N, CA, C and O atoms as a Maestro MAE file, in Angstrom:
{
 s_m_m2io_version
 :::
 2.0.0
}

f_m_ct {
 s_m_title
 :::
 protein
 m_atom[348] {
  # First column is atom index #
  i_m_mmod_type
  r_m_x_coord
  r_m_y_coord
  r_m_z_coord
  i_m_residue_number
  s_m_chain_name
  s_m_pdb_residue_name
  s_m_pdb_atom_name
  i_m_atomic_number
  :::
  1 25 108.933 -8.270 -5.473 1 A "MET " " N  " 7
  2 3 109.445 -8.747 -4.191 1 A "MET " " CA " 6
  3 2 109.281 -7.650 -3.142 1 A "MET " " C  " 6
  4 15 109.905 -6.592 -3.219 1 A "MET " " O  " 8
  5 25 108.455 -7.923 -2.196 2 A "GLY " " N  " 7
  6 3 108.234 -6.951 -1.145 2 A "GLY " " CA " 6
  7 2 108.663 -7.503 0.194 2 A "GLY " " C  " 6
  8 15 109.717 -8.126 0.332 2 A "GLY " " O  " 8
  9 25 107.822 -7.260 1.171 3 A "LYS " " N  " 7
  10 3 108.072 -7.713 2.532 3 A "LYS " " CA " 6
  11 2 108.228 -9.235 2.564 3 A "LYS " " C  " 6
  12 15 107.557 -9.958 1.827 3 A "LYS " " O  " 8
  13 25 109.117 -9.699 3.422 4 A "ALA " " N  " 7
  14 3 109.361 -11.134 3.542 4 A "ALA " " CA " 6
  15 2 108.128 -11.845 4.076 4 A "ALA " " C  " 6
  16 15 107.412 -11.315 4.926 4 A "ALA " " O  " 8
  17 25 107.885 -13.046 3.571 5 A "SER " " N  " 7
  18 3 106.813 -13.881 4.104 5 A "SER " " CA " 6
  19 2 107.233 -14.377 5.490 5 A "SER " " C  " 6
  20 15 108.367 -14.165 5.918 5 A "SER " " O  " 8
  21 25 106.325 -15.023 6.169 6 A "VAL " " N  " 7
  22 3 106.613 -15.533 7.513 6 A "VAL " " CA " 6
  23 2 107.784 -16.508 7.484 6 A "VAL " " C  " 6
  24 15 108.696 -16.399 8.304 6 A "VAL " " O  " 8
  25 25 107.773 -17.456 6.556 7 A "ILE " " N  " 7
  26 3 108.857 -18.442 6.483 7 A "ILE " " CA " 6
  27 2 110.167 -17.783 6.048 7 A "ILE " " C  " 6
  28 15 111.232 -18.135 6.557 7 A "ILE " " O  " 8
  29 25 110.100 -16.834 5.115 8 A "GLU " " N  " 7
  30 3 111.321 -16.129 4.700 8 A "GLU " " CA " 6
  31 2 111.930 -15.373 5.875 8 A "GLU " " C  " 6
  32 15 113.147 -15.392 6.060 8 A "GLU " " O  " 8
  33 25 111.100 -14.714 6.665 9 A "GLN " " N  " 7
  34 3 111.607 -13.958 7.811 9 A "GLN " " CA " 6
  35 2 112.178 -14.893 8.867 9 A "GLN " " C  " 6
  36 15 113.173 -14.558 9.509 9 A "GLN " " O  " 8
  37 25 111.571 -16.049 9.058 10 A "PHE " " N  " 7
  38 3 112.092 -17.036 9.999 10 A "PHE " " CA " 6
  39 2 113.508 -17.432 9.586 10 A "PHE " " C  " 6
  40 15 114.419 -17.451 10.415 10 A "PHE " " O  " 8
  41 25 113.692 -17.750 8.298 11 A "VAL " " N  " 7
  42 3 115.003 -18.157 7.785 11 A "VAL " " CA " 6
  43 2 116.018 -17.020 7.931 11 A "VAL " " C  " 6
  44 15 117.147 -17.248 8.367 11 A "VAL " " O  " 8
  45 25 115.623 -15.817 7.573 12 A "ILE " " N  " 7
  46 3 116.513 -14.654 7.702 12 A "ILE " " CA " 6
  47 2 116.949 -14.488 9.154 12 A "ILE " " C  " 6
  48 15 118.124 -14.247 9.427 12 A "ILE " " O  " 8
  49 25 116.010 -14.615 10.079 13 A "ASP " " N  " 7
  50 3 116.323 -14.462 11.507 13 A "ASP " " CA " 6
  51 2 117.248 -15.568 12.010 13 A "ASP " " C  " 6
  52 15 118.141 -15.306 12.816 13 A "ASP " " O  " 8
  53 25 117.045 -16.799 11.546 14 A "LYS " " N  " 7
  54 3 117.905 -17.913 11.973 14 A "LYS " " CA " 6
  55 2 119.316 -17.752 11.418 14 A "LYS " " C  " 6
  56 15 120.292 -18.008 12.124 14 A "LYS " " O  " 8
  57 25 119.432 -17.332 10.169 15 A "VAL " " N  " 7
  58 3 120.764 -17.084 9.602 15 A "VAL " " CA " 6
  59 2 121.465 -16.004 10.424 15 A "VAL " " C  " 6
  60 15 122.634 -16.156 10.778 15 A "VAL " " O  " 8
  61 25 120.760 -14.914 10.729 16 A "ARG " " N  " 7
  62 3 121.340 -13.827 11.528 16 A "ARG " " CA " 6
  63 2 121.785 -14.356 12.896 16 A "ARG " " C  " 6
  64 15 122.894 -14.065 13.345 16 A "ARG " " O  " 8
  65 25 120.923 -15.129 13.553 17 A "GLU " " N  " 7
  66 3 121.239 -15.669 14.874 17 A "GLU " " CA " 6
  67 2 122.519 -16.509 14.844 17 A "GLU " " C  " 6
  68 15 123.397 -16.329 15.688 17 A "GLU " " O  " 8
  69 25 122.627 -17.409 13.893 18 A "ILE " " N  " 7
  70 3 123.813 -18.267 13.790 18 A "ILE " " CA " 6
  71 2 125.028 -17.450 13.377 18 A "ILE " " C  " 6
  72 15 126.126 -17.673 13.886 18 A "ILE " " O  " 8
  73 25 124.841 -16.501 12.453 19 A "ARG " " N  " 7
  74 3 125.943 -15.639 12.015 19 A "ARG " " CA " 6
  75 2 126.521 -14.884 13.203 19 A "ARG " " C  " 6
  76 15 127.740 -14.793 13.347 19 A "ARG " " O  " 8
  77 25 125.654 -14.344 14.054 20 A "LEU " " N  " 7
  78 3 126.116 -13.591 15.222 20 A "LEU " " CA " 6
  79 2 126.794 -14.503 16.247 20 A "LEU " " C  " 6
  80 15 127.791 -14.114 16.854 20 A "LEU " " O  " 8
  81 25 126.265 -15.704 16.442 21 A "LEU " " N  " 7
  82 3 126.900 -16.665 17.358 21 A "LEU " " CA " 6
  83 2 128.315 -17.017 16.903 21 A "LEU " " C  " 6
  84 15 129.214 -17.219 17.720 21 A "LEU " " O  " 8
  85 25 128.494 -17.088 15.588 22 A "LYS " " N  " 7
  86 3 129.806 -17.421 15.006 22 A "LYS " " CA " 6
  87 2 130.680 -16.179 14.844 22 A "LYS " " C  " 6
  88 15 131.819 -16.264 14.384 22 A "LYS " " O  " 8
  89 25 130.125 -15.010 15.234 23 A "GLU " " N  " 7
  90 3 130.844 -13.731 15.152 23 A "GLU " " CA " 6
  91 2 131.332 -13.421 13.737 23 A "GLU " " C  " 6
  92 15 132.484 -13.041 13.528 23 A "GLU " " O  " 8
  93 25 130.433 -13.590 12.780 24 A "VAL " " N  " 7
  94 3 130.719 -13.297 11.377 24 A "VAL " " CA " 6
  95 2 129.903 -12.060 11.000 24 A "VAL " " C  " 6
  96 15 128.689 -12.026 11.200 24 A "VAL " " O  " 8
  97 25 130.567 -11.059 10.460 25 A "SER " " N  " 7
  98 3 129.876 -9.827 10.072 25 A "SER " " CA " 6
  99 2 129.060 -10.045 8.801 25 A "SER " " C  " 6
  100 15 129.281 -10.999 8.055 25 A "SER " " O  " 8
  101 25 128.125 -9.149 8.578 26 A "GLN " " N  " 7
  102 3 127.328 -9.186 7.348 26 A "GLN " " CA " 6
  103 2 128.235 -9.108 6.126 26 A "GLN " " C  " 6
  104 15 128.100 -9.893 5.187 26 A "GLN " " O  " 8
  105 25 129.154 -8.161 6.149 27 A "ALA " " N  " 7
  106 3 130.045 -7.961 4.989 27 A "ALA " " CA " 6
  107 2 130.920 -9.180 4.752 27 A "ALA " " C  " 6
  108 15 131.100 -9.606 3.611 27 A "ALA " " O  " 8
  109 25 131.469 -9.747 5.831 28 A "SER " " N  " 7
  110 3 132.332 -10.916 5.686 28 A "SER " " CA " 6
  111 2 131.575 -12.092 5.087 28 A "SER " " C  " 6
  112 15 132.076 -12.765 4.187 28 A "SER " " O  " 8
  113 25 130.368 -12.339 5.586 29 A "LEU " " N  " 7
  114 3 129.578 -13.440 5.045 29 A "LEU " " CA " 6
  115 2 129.250 -13.196 3.571 29 A "LEU " " C  " 6
  116 15 129.348 -14.110 2.752 29 A "LEU " " O  " 8
  117 25 128.864 -11.978 3.239 30 A "SER " " N  " 7
  118 3 128.554 -11.641 1.845 30 A "SER " " CA " 6
  119 2 129.736 -11.923 0.937 30 A "SER " " C  " 6
  120 15 129.587 -12.549 -0.113 30 A "SER " " O  " 8
  121 25 130.908 -11.460 1.342 31 A "ILE " " N  " 7
  122 3 132.117 -11.623 0.525 31 A "ILE " " CA " 6
  123 2 132.491 -13.092 0.397 31 A "ILE " " C  " 6
  124 15 132.869 -13.546 -0.683 31 A "ILE " " O  " 8
  125 25 132.386 -13.843 1.502 32 A "GLN " " N  " 7
  126 3 132.694 -15.279 1.450 32 A "GLN " " CA " 6
  127 2 131.727 -16.033 0.538 32 A "GLN " " C  " 6
  128 15 132.057 -17.086 -0.006 32 A "GLN " " O  " 8
  129 25 130.520 -15.469 0.384 33 A "MET " " N  " 7
  130 3 129.542 -16.066 -0.526 33 A "MET " " CA " 6
  131 2 129.818 -15.684 -1.977 33 A "MET " " C  " 6
  132 15 129.187 -16.219 -2.888 33 A "MET " " O  " 8
  133 25 130.753 -14.764 -2.199 34 A "GLY " " N  " 7
  134 3 131.065 -14.316 -3.553 34 A "GLY " " CA " 6
  135 2 130.111 -13.254 -4.052 34 A "GLY " " C  " 6
  136 15 129.930 -13.088 -5.258 34 A "GLY " " O  " 8
  137 25 129.495 -12.528 -3.116 35 A "LEU " " N  " 7
  138 3 128.513 -11.511 -3.470 35 A "LEU " " CA " 6
  139 2 128.972 -10.136 -3.006 35 A "LEU " " C  " 6
  140 15 130.016 -10.002 -2.368 35 A "LEU " " O  " 8
  141 25 128.190 -9.125 -3.327 36 A "SER " " N  " 7
  142 3 128.462 -7.764 -2.869 36 A "SER " " CA " 6
  143 2 128.547 -7.732 -1.354 36 A "SER " " C  " 6
  144 15 127.822 -8.460 -0.676 36 A "SER " " O  " 8
  145 25 129.423 -6.898 -0.817 37 A "ALA " " N  " 7
  146 3 129.600 -6.789 0.630 37 A "ALA " " CA " 6
  147 2 128.319 -6.377 1.346 37 A "ALA " " C  " 6
  148 15 128.191 -6.582 2.553 37 A "ALA " " O  " 8
  149 25 127.378 -5.803 0.618 38 A "LYS " " N  " 7
  150 3 126.123 -5.335 1.220 38 A "LYS " " CA " 6
  151 2 124.984 -6.352 1.142 38 A "LYS " " C  " 6
  152 15 123.902 -6.103 1.675 38 A "LYS " " O  " 8
  153 25 125.209 -7.493 0.485 39 A "PHE " " N  " 7
  154 3 124.102 -8.428 0.240 39 A "PHE " " CA " 6
  155 2 123.408 -8.898 1.518 39 A "PHE " " C  " 6
  156 15 122.188 -8.776 1.629 39 A "PHE " " O  " 8
  157 25 124.153 -9.427 2.477 40 A "VAL " " N  " 7
  158 3 123.542 -9.951 3.707 40 A "VAL " " CA " 6
  159 2 122.842 -8.828 4.467 40 A "VAL " " C  " 6
  160 15 121.754 -9.029 5.005 40 A "VAL " " O  " 8
  161 25 123.451 -7.660 4.513 41 A "GLY " " N  " 7
  162 3 122.811 -6.520 5.155 41 A "GLY " " CA " 6
  163 2 121.491 -6.170 4.496 41 A "GLY " " C  " 6
  164 15 120.519 -5.835 5.172 41 A "GLY " " O  " 8
  165 25 121.459 -6.251 3.177 42 A "ASN " " N  " 7
  166 3 120.214 -5.981 2.457 42 A "ASN " " CA " 6
  167 2 119.148 -7.033 2.769 42 A "ASN " " C  " 6
  168 15 117.976 -6.699 2.942 42 A "ASN " " O  " 8
  169 25 119.556 -8.300 2.842 43 A "VAL " " N  " 7
  170 3 118.598 -9.354 3.168 43 A "VAL " " CA " 6
  171 2 118.045 -9.144 4.578 43 A "VAL " " C  " 6
  172 15 116.848 -9.314 4.809 43 A "VAL " " O  " 8
  173 25 118.908 -8.779 5.509 44 A "GLU " " N  " 7
  174 3 118.489 -8.607 6.898 44 A "GLU " " CA " 6
  175 2 117.707 -7.317 7.139 44 A "GLU " " C  " 6
  176 15 117.100 -7.152 8.197 44 A "GLU " " O  " 8
  177 25 117.714 -6.411 6.179 45 A "SER " " N  " 7
  178 3 116.968 -5.156 6.309 45 A "SER " " CA " 6
  179 2 115.532 -5.344 5.824 45 A "SER " " C  " 6
  180 15 115.319 -5.803 4.701 45 A "SER " " O  " 8
  181 25 114.547 -4.997 6.651 46 A "PRO " " N  " 7
  182 3 113.156 -5.149 6.208 46 A "PRO " " CA " 6
  183 2 112.777 -4.178 5.088 46 A "PRO " " C  " 6
  184 15 111.726 -4.335 4.467 46 A "PRO " " O  " 8
  185 25 113.613 -3.187 4.826 47 A "ASN " " N  " 7
  186 3 113.325 -2.195 3.792 47 A "ASN " " CA " 6
  187 2 113.852 -2.588 2.411 47 A "ASN " " C  " 6
  188 15 113.664 -1.849 1.444 47 A "ASN " " O  " 8
  189 25 114.504 -3.733 2.313 48 A "GLN " " N  " 7
  190 3 115.080 -4.179 1.053 48 A "GLN " " CA " 6
  191 2 114.372 -5.435 0.564 48 A "GLN " " C  " 6
  192 15 113.917 -6.239 1.377 48 A "GLN " " O  " 8
  193 25 114.270 -5.617 -0.748 49 A "PRO " " N  " 7
  194 3 113.566 -6.786 -1.285 49 A "PRO " " CA " 6
  195 2 114.422 -8.061 -1.355 49 A "PRO " " C  " 6
  196 15 113.896 -9.127 -1.673 49 A "PRO " " O  " 8
  197 25 115.726 -7.972 -1.066 50 A "ASN " " N  " 7
  198 3 116.605 -9.131 -1.196 50 A "ASN " " CA " 6
  199 2 116.188 -10.259 -0.261 50 A "ASN " " C  " 6
  200 15 115.774 -10.017 0.873 50 A "ASN " " O  " 8
  201 25 116.300 -11.505 -0.749 51 A "LYS " " N  " 7
  202 3 115.995 -12.698 0.022 51 A "LYS " " CA " 6
  203 2 117.078 -13.742 -0.272 51 A "LYS " " C  " 6
  204 15 117.772 -13.666 -1.287 51 A "LYS " " O  " 8
  205 25 117.207 -14.706 0.625 52 A "TYR " " N  " 7
  206 3 118.102 -15.839 0.374 52 A "TYR " " CA " 6
  207 2 117.371 -16.855 -0.501 52 A "TYR " " C  " 6
  208 15 116.161 -17.044 -0.377 52 A "TYR " " O  " 8
  209 25 118.131 -17.511 -1.394 53 A "ASN " " N  " 7
  210 3 117.576 -18.653 -2.101 53 A "ASN " " CA " 6
  211 2 118.275 -19.907 -1.570 53 A "ASN " " C  " 6
  212 15 119.171 -19.801 -0.732 53 A "ASN " " O  " 8
  213 25 117.889 -21.058 -2.033 54 A "ILE " " N  " 7
  214 3 118.422 -22.313 -1.490 54 A "ILE " " CA " 6
  215 2 119.928 -22.431 -1.733 54 A "ILE " " C  " 6
  216 15 120.638 -23.015 -0.914 54 A "ILE " " O  " 8
  217 25 120.421 -21.889 -2.841 55 A "ASN " " N  " 7
  218 3 121.860 -21.922 -3.106 55 A "ASN " " CA " 6
  219 2 122.608 -21.041 -2.118 55 A "ASN " " C  " 6
  220 15 123.684 -21.407 -1.644 55 A "ASN " " O  " 8
  221 25 122.038 -19.875 -1.805 56 A "HIS " " N  " 7
  222 3 122.638 -19.009 -0.783 56 A "HIS " " CA " 6
  223 2 122.712 -19.744 0.543 56 A "HIS " " C  " 6
  224 15 123.748 -19.734 1.207 56 A "HIS " " O  " 8
  225 25 121.610 -20.383 0.930 57 A "LEU " " N  " 7
  226 3 121.558 -21.062 2.220 57 A "LEU " " CA " 6
  227 2 122.572 -22.194 2.303 57 A "LEU " " C  " 6
  228 15 123.156 -22.426 3.362 57 A "LEU " " O  " 8
  229 25 122.785 -22.895 1.208 58 A "ASN " " N  " 7
  230 3 123.794 -23.959 1.194 58 A "ASN " " CA " 6
  231 2 125.193 -23.380 1.416 58 A "ASN " " C  " 6
  232 15 125.979 -23.931 2.186 58 A "ASN " " O  " 8
  233 25 125.501 -22.271 0.742 59 A "LYS " " N  " 7
  234 3 126.801 -21.612 0.922 59 A "LYS " " CA " 6
  235 2 126.958 -21.100 2.349 59 A "LYS " " C  " 6
  236 15 128.019 -21.249 2.954 59 A "LYS " " O  " 8
  237 25 125.900 -20.497 2.884 60 A "ILE " " N  " 7
  238 3 125.952 -19.956 4.242 60 A "ILE " " CA " 6
  239 2 126.186 -21.082 5.245 60 A "ILE " " C  " 6
  240 15 126.991 -20.928 6.164 60 A "ILE " " O  " 8
  241 25 125.499 -22.206 5.084 61 A "ALA " " N  " 7
  242 3 125.694 -23.345 5.985 61 A "ALA " " CA " 6
  243 2 127.142 -23.823 5.938 61 A "ALA " " C  " 6
  244 15 127.731 -24.123 6.976 61 A "ALA " " O  " 8
  245 25 127.711 -23.894 4.750 62 A "PHE " " N  " 7
  246 3 129.110 -24.307 4.613 62 A "PHE " " CA " 6
  247 2 130.037 -23.320 5.328 62 A "PHE " " C  " 6
  248 15 130.921 -23.728 6.081 62 A "PHE " " O  " 8
  249 25 129.837 -22.051 5.093 63 A "ILE " " N  " 7
  250 3 130.679 -21.004 5.688 63 A "ILE " " CA " 6
  251 2 130.546 -20.987 7.209 63 A "ILE " " C  " 6
  252 15 131.545 -20.856 7.916 63 A "ILE " " O  " 8
  253 25 129.323 -21.117 7.716 64 A "LEU " " N  " 7
  254 3 129.091 -21.038 9.165 64 A "LEU " " CA " 6
  255 2 129.284 -22.380 9.868 64 A "LEU " " C  " 6
  256 15 129.202 -22.452 11.094 64 A "LEU " " O  " 8
  257 25 129.539 -23.435 9.108 65 A "GLY " " N  " 7
  258 3 129.791 -24.743 9.714 65 A "GLY " " CA " 6
  259 2 128.559 -25.344 10.359 65 A "GLY " " C  " 6
  260 15 128.635 -25.909 11.449 65 A "GLY " " O  " 8
  261 25 127.434 -25.223 9.693 66 A "CYS " " N  " 7
  262 3 126.195 -25.792 10.227 66 A "CYS " " CA " 6
  263 2 125.465 -26.501 9.095 66 A "CYS " " C  " 6
  264 15 125.982 -26.613 7.984 66 A "CYS " " O  " 8
  265 25 124.268 -26.974 9.386 67 A "SER " " N  " 7
  266 3 123.446 -27.638 8.384 67 A "SER " " CA " 6
  267 2 122.429 -26.654 7.808 67 A "SER " " C  " 6
  268 15 121.987 -25.736 8.499 67 A "SER " " O  " 8
  269 25 122.067 -26.845 6.565 68 A "VAL " " N  " 7
  270 3 121.025 -26.024 5.950 68 A "VAL " " CA " 6
  271 2 119.735 -26.138 6.764 68 A "VAL " " C  " 6
  272 15 118.990 -25.166 6.888 68 A "VAL " " O  " 8
  273 25 119.474 -27.314 7.312 69 A "LYS " " N  " 7
  274 3 118.232 -27.504 8.068 69 A "LYS " " CA " 6
  275 2 118.192 -26.668 9.340 69 A "LYS " " C  " 6
  276 15 117.117 -26.474 9.907 69 A "LYS " " O  " 8
  277 25 119.337 -26.168 9.804 70 A "ASP " " N  " 7
  278 3 119.364 -25.304 10.992 70 A "ASP " " CA " 6
  279 2 118.656 -23.972 10.761 70 A "ASP " " C  " 6
  280 15 118.328 -23.274 11.720 70 A "ASP " " O  " 8
  281 25 118.420 -23.618 9.518 71 A "PHE " " N  " 7
  282 3 117.781 -22.347 9.185 71 A "PHE " " CA " 6
  283 2 116.249 -22.447 9.112 71 A "PHE " " C  " 6
  284 15 115.564 -21.437 8.952 71 A "PHE " " O  " 8
  285 25 115.719 -23.672 9.232 72 A "PHE " " N  " 7
  286 3 114.291 -23.896 9.064 72 A "PHE " " CA " 6
  287 2 113.634 -24.337 10.368 72 A "PHE " " C  " 6
  288 15 114.288 -24.914 11.237 72 A "PHE " " O  " 8
  289 25 112.323 -24.060 10.502 73 A "PRO " " N  " 7
  290 3 111.618 -24.499 11.709 73 A "PRO " " CA " 6
  291 2 111.500 -26.022 11.740 73 A "PRO " " C  " 6
  292 15 111.571 -26.677 10.701 73 A "PRO " " O  " 8
  293 25 111.318 -26.579 12.938 74 A "ASP " " N  " 7
  294 3 111.157 -28.029 13.081 74 A "ASP " " CA " 6
  295 2 109.834 -28.521 12.515 74 A "ASP " " C  " 6
  296 15 109.725 -29.660 12.062 74 A "ASP " " O  " 8
  297 25 108.835 -27.655 12.545 75 A "VAL " " N  " 7
  298 3 107.515 -28.000 12.001 75 A "VAL " " CA " 6
  299 2 107.093 -26.897 11.040 75 A "VAL " " C  " 6
  300 15 107.535 -25.756 11.177 75 A "VAL " " O  " 8
  301 25 106.247 -27.218 10.073 76 A "PRO " " N  " 7
  302 3 105.805 -26.186 9.129 76 A "PRO " " CA " 6
  303 2 105.086 -25.041 9.849 76 A "PRO " " C  " 6
  304 15 104.406 -25.246 10.855 76 A "PRO " " O  " 8
  305 25 105.254 -23.853 9.316 77 A "ILE " " N  " 7
  306 3 104.555 -22.682 9.837 77 A "ILE " " CA " 6
  307 2 103.189 -22.624 9.168 77 A "ILE " " C  " 6
  308 15 103.092 -22.688 7.943 77 A "ILE " " O  " 8
  309 25 102.140 -22.504 9.965 78 A "ASP " " N  " 7
  310 3 100.780 -22.418 9.432 78 A "ASP " " CA " 6
  311 2 100.559 -21.004 8.896 78 A "ASP " " C  " 6
  312 15 100.248 -20.088 9.657 78 A "ASP " " O  " 8
  313 25 100.718 -20.833 7.599 79 A "ILE " " N  " 7
  314 3 100.637 -19.522 6.956 79 A "ILE " " CA " 6
  315 2 99.244 -18.917 7.134 79 A "ILE " " C  " 6
  316 15 99.127 -17.719 7.388 79 A "ILE " " O  " 8
  317 25 98.205 -19.709 7.006 80 A "GLU " " N  " 7
  318 3 96.844 -19.192 7.160 80 A "GLU " " CA " 6
  319 2 96.616 -18.685 8.579 80 A "GLU " " C  " 6
  320 15 95.993 -17.640 8.769 80 A "GLU " " O  " 8
  321 25 97.111 -19.408 9.570 81 A "LEU " " N  " 7
  322 3 96.983 -18.982 10.954 81 A "LEU " " CA " 6
  323 2 97.733 -17.673 11.171 81 A "LEU " " C  " 6
  324 15 97.237 -16.785 11.864 81 A "LEU " " O  " 8
  325 25 98.919 -17.545 10.590 82 A "GLN " " N  " 7
  326 3 99.706 -16.320 10.715 82 A "GLN " " CA " 6
  327 2 98.962 -15.130 10.116 82 A "GLN " " C  " 6
  328 15 99.022 -14.023 10.652 82 A "GLN " " O  " 8
  329 25 98.262 -15.357 9.008 83 A "LYS " " N  " 7
  330 3 97.521 -14.271 8.361 83 A "LYS " " CA " 6
  331 2 96.463 -13.709 9.295 83 A "LYS " " C  " 6
  332 15 96.239 -12.499 9.314 83 A "LYS " " O  " 8
  333 25 95.803 -14.573 10.079 84 A "THR " " N  " 7
  334 3 94.755 -14.107 10.977 84 A "THR " " CA " 6
  335 2 95.334 -13.271 12.119 84 A "THR " " C  " 6
  336 15 94.692 -12.331 12.588 84 A "THR " " O  " 8
  337 25 96.538 -13.609 12.565 85 A "TYR " " N  " 7
  338 3 97.173 -12.847 13.642 85 A "TYR " " CA " 6
  339 2 97.716 -11.513 13.156 85 A "TYR " " C  " 6
  340 15 97.838 -10.573 13.941 85 A "TYR " " O  " 8
  341 25 98.039 -11.419 11.886 86 A "ASN " " N  " 7
  342 3 98.645 -10.197 11.338 86 A "ASN " " CA " 6
  343 2 97.615 -9.203 10.823 86 A "ASN " " C  " 6
  344 15 97.997 -8.176 10.262 86 A "ASN " " O  " 8
  345 25 96.327 -9.467 10.993 87 A "LYS " " N  " 7
  346 3 95.289 -8.533 10.502 87 A "LYS " " CA " 6
  347 2 95.189 -7.327 11.375 87 A "LYS " " C  " 6
  348 15 94.375 -6.442 11.114 87 A "LYS " " O  " 8
  :::
 }
 m_bond[347] {
  # First column is bond index #
  i_m_from
  i_m_to
  i_m_order
  :::
  1 1 2 1
  2 2 3 1
  3 3 4 2
  4 3 5 1
  5 5 6 1
  6 6 7 1
  7 7 8 2
  8 7 9 1
  9 9 10 1
  10 10 11 1
  11 11 12 2
  12 11 13 1
  13 13 14 1
  14 14 15 1
  15 15 16 2
  16 15 17 1
  17 17 18 1
  18 18 19 1
  19 19 20 2
  20 19 21 1
  21 21 22 1
  22 22 23 1
  23 23 24 2
  24 23 25 1
  25 25 26 1
  26 26 27 1
  27 27 28 2
  28 27 29 1
  29 29 30 1
  30 30 31 1
  31 31 32 2
  32 31 33 1
  33 33 34 1
  34 34 35 1
  35 35 36 2
  36 35 37 1
  37 37 38 1
  38 38 39 1
  39 39 40 2
  40 39 41 1
  41 41 42 1
  42 42 43 1
  43 43 44 2
  44 43 45 1
  45 45 46 1
  46 46 47 1
  47 47 48 2
  48 47 49 1
  49 49 50 1
  50 50 51 1
  51 51 52 2
  52 51 53 1
  53 53 54 1
  54 54 55 1
  55 55 56 2
  56 55 57 1
  57 57 58 1
  58 58 59 1
  59 59 60 2
  60 59 61 1
  61 61 62 1
  62 62 63 1
  63 63 64 2
  64 63 65 1
  65 65 66 1
  66 66 67 1
  67 67 68 2
  68 67 69 1
  69 69 70 1
  70 70 71 1
  71 71 72 2
  72 71 73 1
  73 73 74 1
  74 74 75 1
  75 75 76 2
  76 75 77 1
  77 77 78 1
  78 78 79 1
  79 79 80 2
  80 79 81 1
  81 81 82 1
  82 82 83 1
  83 83 84 2
  84 83 85 1
  85 85 86 1
  86 86 87 1
  87 87 88 2
  88 87 89 1
  89 89 90 1
  90 90 91 1
  91 91 92 2
  92 91 93 1
  93 93 94 1
  94 94 95 1
  95 95 96 2
  96 95 97 1
  97 97 98 1
  98 98 99 1
  99 99 100 2
  100 99 101 1
  101 101 102 1
  102 102 103 1
  103 103 104 2
  104 103 105 1
  105 105 106 1
  106 106 107 1
  107 107 108 2
  108 107 109 1
  109 109 110 1
  110 110 111 1
  111 111 112 2
  112 111 113 1
  113 113 114 1
  114 114 115 1
  115 115 116 2
  116 115 117 1
  117 117 118 1
  118 118 119 1
  119 119 120 2
  120 119 121 1
  121 121 122 1
  122 122 123 1
  123 123 124 2
  124 123 125 1
  125 125 126 1
  126 126 127 1
  127 127 128 2
  128 127 129 1
  129 129 130 1
  130 130 131 1
  131 131 132 2
  132 131 133 1
  133 133 134 1
  134 134 135 1
  135 135 136 2
  136 135 137 1
  137 137 138 1
  138 138 139 1
  139 139 140 2
  140 139 141 1
  141 141 142 1
  142 142 143 1
  143 143 144 2
  144 143 145 1
  145 145 146 1
  146 146 147 1
  147 147 148 2
  148 147 149 1
  149 149 150 1
  150 150 151 1
  151 151 152 2
  152 151 153 1
  153 153 154 1
  154 154 155 1
  155 155 156 2
  156 155 157 1
  157 157 158 1
  158 158 159 1
  159 159 160 2
  160 159 161 1
  161 161 162 1
  162 162 163 1
  163 163 164 2
  164 163 165 1
  165 165 166 1
  166 166 167 1
  167 167 168 2
  168 167 169 1
  169 169 170 1
  170 170 171 1
  171 171 172 2
  172 171 173 1
  173 173 174 1
  174 174 175 1
  175 175 176 2
  176 175 177 1
  177 177 178 1
  178 178 179 1
  179 179 180 2
  180 179 181 1
  181 181 182 1
  182 182 183 1
  183 183 184 2
  184 183 185 1
  185 185 186 1
  186 186 187 1
  187 187 188 2
  188 187 189 1
  189 189 190 1
  190 190 191 1
  191 191 192 2
  192 191 193 1
  193 193 194 1
  194 194 195 1
  195 195 196 2
  196 195 197 1
  197 197 198 1
  198 198 199 1
  199 199 200 2
  200 199 201 1
  201 201 202 1
  202 202 203 1
  203 203 204 2
  204 203 205 1
  205 205 206 1
  206 206 207 1
  207 207 208 2
  208 207 209 1
  209 209 210 1
  210 210 211 1
  211 211 212 2
  212 211 213 1
  213 213 214 1
  214 214 215 1
  215 215 216 2
  216 215 217 1
  217 217 218 1
  218 218 219 1
  219 219 220 2
  220 219 221 1
  221 221 222 1
  222 222 223 1
  223 223 224 2
  224 223 225 1
  225 225 226 1
  226 226 227 1
  227 227 228 2
  228 227 229 1
  229 229 230 1
  230 230 231 1
  231 231 232 2
  232 231 233 1
  233 233 234 1
  234 234 235 1
  235 235 236 2
  236 235 237 1
  237 237 238 1
  238 238 239 1
  239 239 240 2
  240 239 241 1
  241 241 242 1
  242 242 243 1
  243 243 244 2
  244 243 245 1
  245 245 246 1
  246 246 247 1
  247 247 248 2
  248 247 249 1
  249 249 250 1
  250 250 251 1
  251 251 252 2
  252 251 253 1
  253 253 254 1
  254 254 255 1
  255 255 256 2
  256 255 257 1
  257 257 258 1
  258 258 259 1
  259 259 260 2
  260 259 261 1
  261 261 262 1
  262 262 263 1
  263 263 264 2
  264 263 265 1
  265 265 266 1
  266 266 267 1
  267 267 268 2
  268 267 269 1
  269 269 270 1
  270 270 271 1
  271 271 272 2
  272 271 273 1
  273 273 274 1
  274 274 275 1
  275 275 276 2
  276 275 277 1
  277 277 278 1
  278 278 279 1
  279 279 280 2
  280 279 281 1
  281 281 282 1
  282 282 283 1
  283 283 284 2
  284 283 285 1
  285 285 286 1
  286 286 287 1
  287 287 288 2
  288 287 289 1
  289 289 290 1
  290 290 291 1
  291 291 292 2
  292 291 293 1
  293 293 294 1
  294 294 295 1
  295 295 296 2
  296 295 297 1
  297 297 298 1
  298 298 299 1
  299 299 300 2
  300 299 301 1
  301 301 302 1
  302 302 303 1
  303 303 304 2
  304 303 305 1
  305 305 306 1
  306 306 307 1
  307 307 308 2
  308 307 309 1
  309 309 310 1
  310 310 311 1
  311 311 312 2
  312 311 313 1
  313 313 314 1
  314 314 315 1
  315 315 316 2
  316 315 317 1
  317 317 318 1
  318 318 319 1
  319 319 320 2
  320 319 321 1
  321 321 322 1
  322 322 323 1
  323 323 324 2
  324 323 325 1
  325 325 326 1
  326 326 327 1
  327 327 328 2
  328 327 329 1
  329 329 330 1
  330 330 331 1
  331 331 332 2
  332 331 333 1
  333 333 334 1
  334 334 335 1
  335 335 336 2
  336 335 337 1
  337 337 338 1
  338 338 339 1
  339 339 340 2
  340 339 341 1
  341 341 342 1
  342 342 343 1
  343 343 344 2
  344 343 345 1
  345 345 346 1
  346 346 347 1
  347 347 348 2
  :::
 }
}
């Protein structure tokens, strides 16, 4: 597990955006999820391999009072197109 893929980073950024709007700290969200206080911080750090899985996202949506679909783009991300821009 290395750097987040384009879709993984999109989801991480959307979770962060909603978390900040709801004024929930990284540690608080981690603890409410039943995980280490550093988990969300690790996911949000580009230097860490941690990622959210679908079960995490379901818990986060419940805690933040939103839908799981709020963490995803409205249309699929063209991964091949992204690869050409990142060269």
